[in-house]
Phi, psi and omega in degrees: 000139180285136173256106180295139183239045179284153178243010181145183182272338184265148176223112182066232182257019180232188181226145177266124178205166178286144172264140181256159182306328179291349180256023181304321182297326177296320178293316179300314181298324176299312181299320182291337178278346181297135178286166184305321181294315181294323177299316180294322178295322182288316188253358177080001180198167177289135179227151181258179183297322181299319178299315183293322179296317178293321179298316180296326180293330185260353187293323185268034176283197183300323187259023183234144178219134184231130168251148186225154169261112188247126179240112179052046176081004182243131179282121180250349177204154182211146174234131184244139173244117182241159178103010182276003180276355177285151180299316175238103187272083180278340179228154178212167180243132179251143178215149187223149173209129178228129179296142189308315182295344183254013176279168179061034177236011182081011182294313182301318180296318180291320176299318180298317180299316179297320182293320179295318177299315179298320180296314179302315184291344179255012177081010178281114184268337182225128176252136176247144171217149182233137177216164176288148182304328182278356179277077185293327181297317179291324179294321177293320180296317179297319179295325179300326179262024170064037177281144171274118184258127177224154178156191184207226187291318188279315181201170178237132180248134176252138180237125184236126173273118189275331185093172182272156177291154176228165176304328181289318180292324179294315178295320180302312181291321180298316178294319180297317180294322179297317178295318180295320180293320179297320178298317179297315182298317179295323178296320178294318179298320180298328182283345182246329185272147174299141184299328180293323179292320178298319181297321179289323186279313188247351182071031181249000000 
């Protein structure tokens, strides 16, 4: 069973929270900002902007869940859980992307922890992730969460046993989602309401 090693919801100067379907554009913009090396590490091959735009459109379907590292309303890192469209989702696929200037801040570890909790609560017993052999940062992150790493020249696959849900993991995710939804709602209000009205109402 994985022992999550999170130290809180914040990482550096941003916050880890779930992304909602209405925030698809934030995810798309994050992907488009990835440099060529990071794109190749994330997808295992070189990809262009058109591919990323189409990928972002389909990510928030029935079988997708995204947690993000958000800095001042901008997504700088993302963790995806895929494979939830099965009737009984015993396995899932995890994928990660963090923009280069925001690496080495503990972002990947916190995103991974949130994703594992979400997987447990949805009955996903095994998480798979794939990375290139030269992606040492991802291999270290997978090892931190006790993944069994196997592979060879082309890629390395990590297998993680997530464990069963508990009342604590369910409550943890529910509270996290409530805070994330409130943050999103306030962000939308800020974009439409006059700043003076917001200051009087919320003190922001």
